[in-house]
Steps between C-alpha positions, in 0.01 A plus 500: 500500500262786433153559647333282237696194606404549865136550405494174301661313789235645731225389261644152447534427873156649568354257246698207639373586847144509368545151353628368833210662688244352258651152527514520880143630512384213280671246726325650804151564359486277189384807308667726247519854638665808351715593798623853562318831517589594141296379204790362301702184574754655734559560872705819545647395835690219327622741233621743767667216687682376191609854416624572853697176507656589163591855605623422852669161471642467148845598628504222763446192284835355616335404832176298455438470875519879545265539203252262665509677838483853362217399265294379794543839671423702185195295401371486857519879538340549157210266579439657842506858370278411202240341728509795740483772235221332300297449815536867592414620149216262410380412853521128424738217594617322183667201669519377856750248646377515858411130496851404389796454732773761541305789351537874565160667541362262238684690226804276453584151617794260486307270267502761223829686539715183487374418146561866409866451592523198272320681217742792532793266447325361193451857370863605537662176382248383242218714368668841500783399262243326277249787478762774474668308219169468312420871546845606384461287189194702390537782251469857629172558315342176623612572857361854490162400352462214749593727789253777410217251435551309827541820701173648368309176568641478853416863584144463369459178697623671818260795460197277437586261784559788741151633416343161570681461832394851601138388457576202722634738764174699487304175534693405814438843650128477422476161670684642801242779529198271488629209709484529878574142610833321507409230248786438260327240284191714454703807407716303256187358342363851451820622336503203263130540425545866407801434278377179337168664413689782328469525124876546475691182421809664650335527843399135486850394394657688792283343769552153351875552492503600868199322661605603853568861414413763761372252762754585769493869413120521524497311829775719642330823394166394646669425832680833492179686416308321775768577757513864389121531537512340844779732611315805366179401677689436824674838479173680428328323788788577737507865394123531536511339843770741617307795360181389672685464831641848463156645425347320801775627729449850369123478561557375852738785575251751356217353710708519818596861430136585438398340830772688688379831356146427622 
């Protein structure tokens, strides 16, 4: 397969992941929400997962159990790294499994990686042969036009979405500067108020897709800032106290020397 085939597989699984996320979100909230940080109907993490499974495990399809176990490891590492990197870049937590059992730092949990193992088996034994067969049946011209069109749309979507999320990051920082109390609900309300009052429909879509976005990050940063301020004040006070003691001792010594001279 050439690069175009891999790109289409990435796009297909990203869209399938988006559908699953939307359905799951509807079951939980009874509302239709466009999940994912991109504008279009796709979640890149699912596309990356499907592509990694295809690249790493296609040569091991003779052992379904090994496929299942290795898929859990691959998808678990991918989900953890994606959560960590996105939090570092955008200063916001996109999902949090801390309330679920058997989680690792709230980034991955047993409840999600087990289904990923099953989905990986479905990819290698079912959907991959189907989609690859359909792509190979397309003419060269049709494949090339479809590839260029989808690639341009995806790149434009990524650039626009990245811009919107960057504004969210600035909003979180601004709230951090102005807020001095450890009140998670109040801070979250302010972030939502700023974004939902925005004229941009993209900002509003993002905060609706991730209603709990940045809560833990904001709370953590406020605590860190408060502790840093306390430590700085304590250090300054300690240094000033030591300096004052030194000055007083020096004055006493000078006074005694002056008396002795008299």
